[in-house]
VOPAGU-2260 file (C-alpha; in pm, 1 decimal, decimal comma):
REM VOPAGU-2260
SITE   aa  ch    i         X         Y         Z
SITE  UNK   A    0   -4411,1   13586,3    5948,2
SITE  UNK   A    1   -4058,7   13583,1    5727,6
SITE  UNK   A    2   -4084,3   13503,2    5383,4
SITE  UNK   A    3   -3811,1   13464,2    5104,2
SITE  UNK   A    4   -3788,6   13396,9    4763,9
SITE  UNK   A    5   -3605,8   13087,1    4636,7
SITE  UNK   A    6   -3438,1   13033,7    4285,5
SITE  UNK   A    7   -3628,3   12742,0    4111,8
SITE  UNK   A    8   -3556,6   12826,9    3730,0
SITE  UNK   A    9   -3898,7   13068,1    3694,5
SITE  UNK   A   10   -3881,2   13429,7    3660,0
SITE  UNK   A   11   -4076,6   13509,9    4041,9
SITE  UNK   A   12   -3880,3   13181,1    4210,7
SITE  UNK   A   13   -4057,5   13008,3    4492,6
SITE  UNK   A   14   -4202,1   13133,1    4794,0
SITE  UNK   A   15   -4081,3   12999,5    5138,9
SITE  UNK   A   16   -4146,2   13059,2    5497,9
SITE  UNK   A   17   -3876,6   13129,6    5699,4
SITE  UNK   A   18   -3798,5   13060,9    6058,4
SITE  UNK   A   19   -3782,2   13329,3    6315,2
SITE  UNK   A   20   -3423,4   13284,7    6348,7
SITE  UNK   A   21   -3351,4   13241,4    5975,3
SITE  UNK   A   22   -3199,2   12901,4    5999,6
SITE  UNK   A   23   -3477,1   12693,9    5819,9
SITE  UNK   A   24   -3756,1   12704,2    5567,8
SITE  UNK   A   25   -4041,3   12526,8    5455,5
SITE  UNK   A   26   -4207,6   12587,3    5089,6
SITE  UNK   A   27   -4549,1   12774,6    5080,5
SITE  UNK   A   28   -4619,8   12632,2    4771,3
SITE  UNK   A   29   -4948,3   12447,0    4887,0
SITE  UNK   A   30   -5073,2   12786,3    4982,7
SITE  UNK   A   31   -4923,1   13041,4    4711,7
SITE  UNK   A   32   -4677,0   12977,5    4454,1
SITE  UNK   A   33   -4496,3   13360,5    4473,1
SITE  UNK   A   34   -4471,3   13665,3    4727,1
SITE  UNK   A   35   -4670,4   13820,4    4458,6
SITE  UNK   A   36   -4963,4   13607,1    4495,3
SITE  UNK   A   37   -4951,0   13644,9    4861,6
SITE  UNK   A   38   -4992,9   14029,1    4813,9
SITE  UNK   A   39   -5274,7   13991,3    4554,5
SITE  UNK   A   40   -5478,5   13783,0    4818,3
SITE  UNK   A   41   -5320,8   13883,8    5152,2
SITE  UNK   A   42   -5623,9   13864,1    5401,4
SITE  UNK   A   43   -5713,6   13501,1    5255,7
SITE  UNK   A   44   -5368,0   13356,0    5254,7
SITE  UNK   A   45   -5184,0   13495,6    5553,6
SITE  UNK   A   46   -5363,8   13325,1    5801,7
SITE  UNK   A   47   -5275,2   12966,3    5664,8
SITE  UNK   A   48   -4895,3   13097,6    5614,7
SITE  UNK   A   49   -4880,3   13222,4    5992,3
SITE  UNK   A   50   -4983,2   12887,7    6082,3
SITE  UNK   A   51   -4697,0   12745,4    5877,3
SITE  UNK   A   52   -4456,9   12950,9    6002,2
SITE  UNK   A   53   -4578,8   12861,9    6389,4
SITE  UNK   A   54   -4533,0   12505,9    6297,7
SITE  UNK   A   55   -4163,1   12548,2    6172,8
SITE  UNK   A   56   -4096,8   12743,1    6448,8
SITE  UNK   A   57   -4243,6   12511,1    6730,9
SITE  UNK   A   58   -4043,3   12189,0    6526,0
SITE  UNK   A   59   -4372,6   12026,5    6406,7
SITE  UNK   A   60   -4199,3   12059,1    6062,3
SITE  UNK   A   61   -3849,2   11970,6    5996,8
SITE  UNK   A   62   -3800,5   12230,0    5744,1
SITE  UNK   A   63   -3478,5   12285,2    5533,8
SITE  UNK   A   64   -3143,1   12470,3    5609,6
SITE  UNK   A   65   -3193,3   12810,3    5440,1
SITE  UNK   A   66   -2915,7   12940,1    5296,5
SITE  UNK   A   67   -2946,7   13319,2    5171,3
SITE  UNK   A   68   -2722,7   13249,6    4845,0
SITE  UNK   A   69   -3014,6   13041,6    4702,3
SITE  UNK   A   70   -3258,7   13303,2    4754,1
SITE  UNK   A   71   -3360,3   13567,7    4467,9
SITE  UNK   A   72   -3527,1   13940,5    4550,4
SITE  UNK   A   73   -3828,5   13868,1    4755,5
SITE  UNK   A   74   -3993,1   14049,8    4434,8
SITE  UNK   A   75   -3766,7   13954,7    4165,3
SITE  UNK   A   76   -3980,2   14181,5    3944,6
SITE  UNK   A   77   -4241,9   14392,7    4092,4
SITE  UNK   A   78   -4491,1   14590,3    3953,9
SITE  UNK   A   79   -4330,4   14946,1    4093,3
SITE  UNK   A   80   -4014,9   15036,9    4236,3
SITE  UNK   A   81   -4008,4   15419,2    4394,9
SITE  UNK   A   82   -3738,6   15539,5    4596,7
SITE  UNK   A   83   -3783,0   15833,8    4826,8
SITE  UNK   A   84   -3592,3   16086,5    5015,7
SITE  UNK   A   85   -3657,4   16021,5    5376,4
SITE  UNK   A   86   -3340,5   16154,7    5515,7
SITE  UNK   A   87   -3281,2   16500,2    5493,7
SITE  UNK   A   88   -2912,9   16460,9    5592,0
SITE  UNK   A   89   -2848,3   16248,3    5294,3
SITE  UNK   A   90   -2967,4   16509,8    5071,8
SITE  UNK   A   91   -2774,3   16769,4    5261,6
SITE  UNK   A   92   -2445,3   16620,9    5225,7
SITE  UNK   A   93   -2511,0   16493,6    4882,7
SITE  UNK   A   94   -2699,6   16787,7    4688,9
SITE  UNK   A   95   -2378,9   16992,2    4687,4
SITE  UNK   A   96   -2221,3   16736,7    4442,1
SITE  UNK   A   97   -2183,5   16845,6    4077,2
SITE  UNK   A   98   -2501,2   16799,4    3929,0
SITE  UNK   A   99   -2705,9   16663,0    4206,0
SITE  UNK   A  100   -2840,3   17039,0    4329,1
SITE  UNK   A  101   -3212,1   17029,0    4281,1
SITE  UNK   A  102   -3376,9   17378,4    4237,0
SITE  UNK   A  103   -3698,6   17232,7    4389,0
SITE  UNK   A  104   -3567,3   17068,5    4702,3
SITE  UNK   A  105   -3793,1   17122,1    4969,0
SITE  UNK   A  106   -3842,3   16986,8    5337,3
SITE  UNK   A  107   -4190,0   17012,3    5284,2
SITE  UNK   A  108   -4261,9   16744,1    5046,2
SITE  UNK   A  109   -4025,0   16430,0    4999,2
SITE  UNK   A  110   -3886,5   16360,6    4655,3
SITE  UNK   A  111   -3902,0   16045,8    4469,3
SITE  UNK   A  112   -3800,3   15856,3    4168,7
SITE  UNK   A  113   -3929,5   15556,9    3966,0
SITE  UNK   A  114   -3638,4   15297,5    3932,2
SITE  UNK   A  115   -3625,8   14992,5    3735,2
SITE  UNK   A  116   -3867,5   14716,7    3850,1
SITE  UNK   A  117   -3813,2   14446,2    3616,8
SITE  UNK   A  118   -3512,3   14243,3    3701,2
SITE  UNK   A  119   -3439,2   14320,1    4103,1
SITE  UNK   A  120   -3101,5   14162,2    4229,9
SITE  UNK   A  121   -3106,4   13886,8    4514,5
SITE  UNK   A  122   -2879,6   13951,2    4827,7
SITE  UNK   A  123   -2579,2   13778,9    4678,9
SITE  UNK   A  124   -2607,6   13858,7    4320,8
SITE  UNK   A  125   -2284,2   14021,2    4199,7
SITE  UNK   A  126   -2330,7   14412,5    4134,5
SITE  UNK   A  127   -2235,3   14421,9    3757,1
SITE  UNK   A  128   -2125,5   14740,0    3582,0
SITE  UNK   A  129   -2083,7   14834,0    3193,7
SITE  UNK   A  130   -1729,4   14948,2    3228,1
SITE  UNK   A  131   -1482,5   15060,1    3534,1
SITE  UNK   A  132   -1485,9   15439,9    3620,6
SITE  UNK   A  133   -1839,7   15541,4    3673,8
SITE  UNK   A  134   -1800,8   15583,6    4031,1
SITE  UNK   A  135   -1989,9   15294,1    4173,1
SITE  UNK   A  136   -2160,6   15354,2    4526,6
SITE  UNK   A  137   -2390,8   15156,9    4745,6
SITE  UNK   A  138   -2670,5   15306,0    4929,1
SITE  UNK   A  139   -2816,4   15140,6    5219,7
SITE  UNK   A  140   -3216,9   15167,3    5268,8
SITE  UNK   A  141   -3514,9   15037,6    5434,8
SITE  UNK   A  142   -3779,3   14893,2    5198,0
SITE  UNK   A  143   -4120,9   14832,3    5249,5
SITE  UNK   A  144   -4385,3   14625,8    5029,2
SITE  UNK   A  145   -4727,8   14761,5    4956,6
SITE  UNK   A  146   -5077,2   14633,3    4939,1
SITE  UNK   A  147   -5294,4   14785,2    4720,0
SITE  UNK   A  148   -5269,1   15217,4    4803,5
SITE  UNK   A  149   -5569,4   15435,8    4705,5
SITE  UNK   A  150   -5510,6   15773,9    4497,9
SITE  UNK   A  151   -5507,0   16047,6    4717,1
SITE  UNK   A  152   -5427,8   15803,8    5008,4
SITE  UNK   A  153   -5436,1   15952,3    5362,8
SITE  UNK   A  154   -5150,8   15879,1    5606,4
SITE  UNK   A  155   -5354,3   15590,0    5793,4
SITE  UNK   A  156   -5435,9   15443,0    5472,5
SITE  UNK   A  157   -5086,4   15452,2    5370,9
SITE  UNK   A  158   -4958,5   15314,0    5713,4
SITE  UNK   A  159   -5196,9   15031,7    5673,5
SITE  UNK   A  160   -5091,1   14941,7    5344,9
SITE  UNK   A  161   -4732,9   14832,6    5451,5
SITE  UNK   A  162   -4722,7   14457,1    5450,8
SITE  UNK   A  163   -4387,5   14348,5    5464,5
SITE  UNK   A  164   -4040,0   14507,8    5550,1
SITE  UNK   A  165   -3646,4   14456,4    5460,2
SITE  UNK   A  166   -3359,1   14611,1    5345,0
SITE  UNK   A  167   -3173,3   14702,0    5011,8
SITE  UNK   A  168   -2862,8   14837,8    4812,6
SITE  UNK   A  169   -3006,1   15109,8    4570,4
SITE  UNK   A  170   -2689,3   15082,9    4331,4
SITE  UNK   A  171   -2553,0   15433,9    4218,8
SITE  UNK   A  172   -2305,8   15504,4    3928,9
SITE  UNK   A  173   -2265,3   15868,1    4042,4
SITE  UNK   A  174   -2050,0   15929,7    3742,1
SITE  UNK   A  175   -2375,8   15914,1    3545,0
SITE  UNK   A  176   -2616,3   16099,7    3797,4
SITE  UNK   A  177   -2520,1   16474,9    3652,7
SITE  UNK   A  178   -2586,1   16373,7    3297,1
SITE  UNK   A  179   -2908,5   16190,4    3400,9
SITE  UNK   A  180   -3022,3   16493,5    3580,1
SITE  UNK   A  181   -2917,2   16754,1    3318,8
SITE  UNK   A  182   -3151,2   16579,7    3078,6
SITE  UNK   A  183   -3409,4   16656,2    3289,0
SITE  UNK   A  184   -3601,6   16307,3    3327,0
SITE  UNK   A  185   -3423,2   16202,9    3630,4
SITE  UNK   A  186   -3227,3   15912,7    3681,8
SITE  UNK   A  187   -3204,1   15647,8    3441,5
SITE  UNK   A  188   -2839,3   15529,3    3360,6
SITE  UNK   A  189   -2741,6   15607,2    3691,4
SITE  UNK   A  190   -2944,4   15360,1    3856,9
SITE  UNK   A  191   -2905,7   14982,8    3766,8
SITE  UNK   A  192   -3065,7   14692,3    3973,1
SITE  UNK   A  193   -3144,9   14729,7    4321,6
SITE  UNK   A  194   -3060,1   14452,4    4534,0
SITE  UNK   A  195   -3274,9   14330,3    4828,0
SITE  UNK   A  196   -3190,7   14139,5    5169,6
SITE  UNK   A  197   -3329,2   13770,5    5147,3
SITE  UNK   A  198   -3580,5   13784,8    5387,0
SITE  UNK   A  199   -3887,6   14017,7    5436,1
SITE  UNK   A  200   -4076,8   14032,5    5755,1
SITE  UNK   A  201   -4414,4   14149,2    5837,2
SITE  UNK   A  202   -4467,3   14474,9    6095,0
SITE  UNK   A  203   -4590,9   14258,4    6347,3
SITE  UNK   A  204   -4267,4   14023,2    6333,9
SITE  UNK   A  205   -4063,8   14328,1    6432,6
SITE  UNK   A  206   -4123,2   14344,5    6779,9
SITE  UNK   A  207   -4019,5   14642,1    6973,4
SITE  UNK   A  208   -3822,6   14771,4    6638,1
SITE  UNK   A  209   -4079,6   14860,5    6402,3
SITE  UNK   A  210   -4272,7   15158,6    6556,4
SITE  UNK   A  211   -4389,6   15500,8    6455,1
SITE  UNK   A  212   -4362,1   15368,0    6099,4
SITE  UNK   A  213   -4004,5   15340,1    6087,8
SITE  UNK   A  214   -3750,2   15065,7    6165,4
SITE  UNK   A  215   -3532,4   15133,9    6486,2
SITE  UNK   A  216   -3217,8   14919,3    6363,6
SITE  UNK   A  217   -2869,5   14994,9    6276,1
SITE  UNK   A  218   -2788,9   14895,3    5928,7
SITE  UNK   A  219   -2448,8   14781,6    5907,6
SITE  UNK   A  220   -2217,7   14888,7    5602,3
SITE  UNK   A  221   -1880,8   14703,9    5551,4
SITE  UNK   A  222   -1672,2   14694,9    5215,8
SITE  UNK   A  223   -1391,1   14432,7    5239,9
SITE  UNK   A  224   -1471,7   14372,1    5580,0
SITE  UNK   A  225   -1410,5   14741,8    5677,3
SITE  UNK   A  226   -1650,2   14923,0    5858,0
SITE  UNK   A  227   -1830,9   15220,9    5647,0
SITE  UNK   A  228   -2140,0   15281,6    5839,5
SITE  UNK   A  229   -2384,9   15162,8    6101,1
SITE  UNK   A  230   -2651,0   15434,9    6097,2
SITE  UNK   A  231   -2971,3   15349,4    6255,8
SITE  UNK   A  232   -3254,7   15360,6    6043,5
SITE  UNK   A  233   -3505,2   15510,4    6304,6
SITE  UNK   A  234   -3304,9   15812,0    6361,9
SITE  UNK   A  235   -3296,7   16160,3    6181,5
SITE  UNK   A  236   -3616,7   16029,7    5949,2
SITE  UNK   A  237   -3769,3   16373,7    5828,8
SITE  UNK   A  238   -4026,8   16191,3    5620,8
SITE  UNK   A  239   -4123,6   15856,7    5720,8
SITE  UNK   A  240   -4295,0   15595,3    5512,2
SITE  UNK   A  241   -4678,5   15707,2    5533,9
SITE  UNK   A  242   -4520,4   16038,7    5402,6
SITE  UNK   A  243   -4342,8   15874,8    5106,5
SITE  UNK   A  244   -4633,5   15632,5    5017,7
SITE  UNK   A  245   -4874,6   15897,2    5041,2
SITE  UNK   A  246   -4684,2   16140,9    4829,9
SITE  UNK   A  247   -4613,5   15832,9    4576,3
SITE  UNK   A  248   -5022,4   15798,8    4560,9
SITE  UNK   A  249   -5092,4   16165,3    4528,6
SITE  UNK   A  250   -5198,9   16108,2    4147,1
SITE  UNK   A  251   -5216,4   15734,7    4086,6
SITE  UNK   A  252   -5349,7   15425,9    4232,9
SITE  UNK   A  253   -5057,6   15167,6    4358,5
SITE  UNK   A  254   -5047,3   14816,2    4300,1
SITE  UNK   A  255   -5036,6   14560,7    4538,9
SITE  UNK   A  256   -4638,6   14441,4    4532,6
SITE  UNK   A  257   -4540,2   14823,2    4491,6
SITE  UNK   A  258   -4189,6   14835,0    4681,5
SITE  UNK   A  259   -4089,2   15195,8    4830,9
SITE  UNK   A  260   -3777,4   15273,4    4960,9
SITE  UNK   A  261   -3698,4   15509,7    5253,7
SITE  UNK   A  262   -3363,9   15683,9    5051,5
SITE  UNK   A  263   -3003,1   15657,2    5185,9
SITE  UNK   A  264   -3014,2   15593,3    5565,2
SITE  UNK   A  265   -2825,3   15900,9    5732,2
SITE  UNK   A  266   -2773,2   15984,9    6041,7
SITE  UNK   A  267   -2654,7   16373,4    6163,3
SITE  UNK   A  268   -2283,0   16338,7    6312,1
SITE  UNK   A  269   -1929,3   16510,5    6215,5
SITE  UNK   A  270   -1740,0   16186,2    6170,4
SITE  UNK   A  271   -1502,7   16117,4    5854,3
SITE  UNK   A  272   -1381,0   15767,1    5765,8
SITE  UNK   A  273   -1234,9   15545,0    5893,1
SITE  UNK   A  274   -1475,3   15529,5    6216,3
SITE  UNK   A  275   -1466,4   15368,3    6503,3
SITE  UNK   A  276   -1627,4   15029,9    6657,7
SITE  UNK   A  277   -1905,6   15266,1    6806,0
SITE  UNK   A  278   -1901,5   15518,3    6524,1
SITE  UNK   A  279   -2215,4   15594,3    6316,6
SITE  UNK   A  280   -2045,5   15624,8    5958,4
SITE  UNK   A  281   -2257,7   15681,5    5632,2
SITE  UNK   A  282   -2488,0   15499,3    5416,2
SITE  UNK   A  283   -2299,2   15569,0    5101,2
SITE  UNK   A  284   -1979,2   15669,6    4956,8
SITE  UNK   A  285   -2072,8   15982,8    4796,3
SITE  UNK   A  286   -2165,2   16140,4    5196,2
SITE  UNK   A  287   -1811,3   16000,7    5327,2
SITE  UNK   A  288   -1635,7   16182,7    4981,2
SITE  UNK   A  289   -1852,5   16489,0    5046,4
SITE  UNK   A  290   -1744,8   16521,6    5405,7
SITE  UNK   A  291   -1382,8   16458,5    5327,6
SITE  UNK   A  292   -1393,4   16739,4    5079,9
SITE  UNK   A  293   -1497,2   16959,9    5355,5
SITE  UNK   A  294   -1267,3   16848,3    5640,5
SITE  UNK   A  295    -953,0   16789,2    5427,0
SITE  UNK   A  296   -1020,2   16967,1    5086,0
SITE  UNK   A  297   -1026,7   16626,2    4865,4
SITE  UNK   A  298   -1184,9   16319,2    4867,5
SITE  UNK   A  299   -1001,0   16031,2    5025,6
SITE  UNK   A  300   -1260,0   15710,7    4965,3
SITE  UNK   A  301   -1264,0   15578,7    4660,4
SITE  UNK   A  302   -1564,3   15416,0    4494,8
SITE  UNK   A  303   -1604,7   15065,2    4445,0
SITE  UNK   A  304   -1418,2   14895,1    4194,3
SITE  UNK   A  305   -1436,9   14527,2    4034,0
SITE  UNK   A  306   -1339,8   14247,1    4336,2
SITE  UNK   A  307   -1476,6   14500,6    4579,8
SITE  UNK   A  308   -1743,6   14307,2    4820,2
SITE  UNK   A  309   -2015,2   14513,7    5000,7
SITE  UNK   A  310   -2206,4   14364,5    5276,6
SITE  UNK   A  311   -2534,9   14539,4    5424,4
SITE  UNK   A  312   -2738,7   14412,5    5730,6
SITE  UNK   A  313   -2966,8   14528,6    5996,8
SITE  UNK   A  314   -2840,3   14427,4    6327,2
SITE  UNK   A  315   -3092,5   14306,9    6619,7
SITE  UNK   A  316   -3020,0   14372,7    6959,3
SITE  UNK   A  317   -2850,4   14025,4    6998,5
SITE  UNK   A  318   -2617,7   14124,3    6711,9
SITE  UNK   A  319   -2759,7   13879,2    6454,8
SITE  UNK   A  320   -2890,1   14002,4    6109,8
SITE  UNK   A  321   -3263,2   14043,1    6114,6
SITE  UNK   A  322   -3315,9   14019,7    5735,1
SITE  UNK   A  323   -3033,5   13849,8    5632,3
SITE  UNK   A  324   -2755,4   14054,5    5465,8
SITE  UNK   A  325   -2667,1   14146,2    5130,7
SITE  UNK   A  326   -2329,8   14051,6    5014,5
SITE  UNK   A  327   -2256,7   14121,7    4670,9
SITE  UNK   A  328   -1894,8   14135,5    4462,8
SITE  UNK   A  329   -1848,3   14403,2    4212,2
SITE  UNK   A  330   -1792,7   14267,2    3840,3
SITE  UNK   A  331   -1707,3   14415,3    3480,5
SITE  UNK   A  332   -1967,6   14299,8    3239,6
SITE  UNK   A  333   -1816,1   14004,0    3038,6
SITE  UNK   A  334   -1805,5   14074,9    2651,5
């Protein structure tokens, strides 16, 4: 099944079922008004939603053209947004940056931080920054949306709680990272609203690409149409989603509707920007700049600036986007 949340003037939007090819949708309102309502009553509601999706795919329902520009974040406001660090390659590249060193960093237990979840951004919402010069960066990640997870969950319980999968952009203001971390309470000002792909997909619908609790697809990132990276989300994973989920549930129960991020997707390589058409590249600018400092003595790739357009999407074997693309323009806050 594939779902999206469309704008309807309400904070939580309107739940729709999207066709397999992402071309059409049909309202799910007679079954459930919002995605959170489905997550709260998953076993009872999903059979009817699956039947609705099958009718849409078969042409028994005409549906309406699906426009990602009308989509909100799948969960525009969530009970919890937790980001993990599943790719050690990312940490190895960026933790040497000023303020990013964590004395407790280990490869035996994943790091987590709790981000703001009250106003998650849609795929075409602008990235609004309060002022220029904050070293704005994208971070391409996989995200899963969960059913209820008990405290002290086992790996099996954690894996079974994964209801939906998508892609997100965990936006970072790198200039504020050091100040946040040095204050001792972790990320806050350095992490504005996270944005999400327009469509979320159940694991069973990702035939052949969701296995071993990871997404085996390249995630392509461009800035102003220049290719910055296409790392494979299923490669070089140190902590998979059951590990991240179980760690998040170590001292608390996770409510249905909790979102867990994979951390910035990072594959091991020795490339620098610009990359070739078949290159791997980077899931964030900070990694590219760290490699440049090592290779050339200084960073050459600038952080994002107002007017830049960032595009992030997981690409299937047919070259088509799997969850729809995140496409955002950077804008300064209007006074």
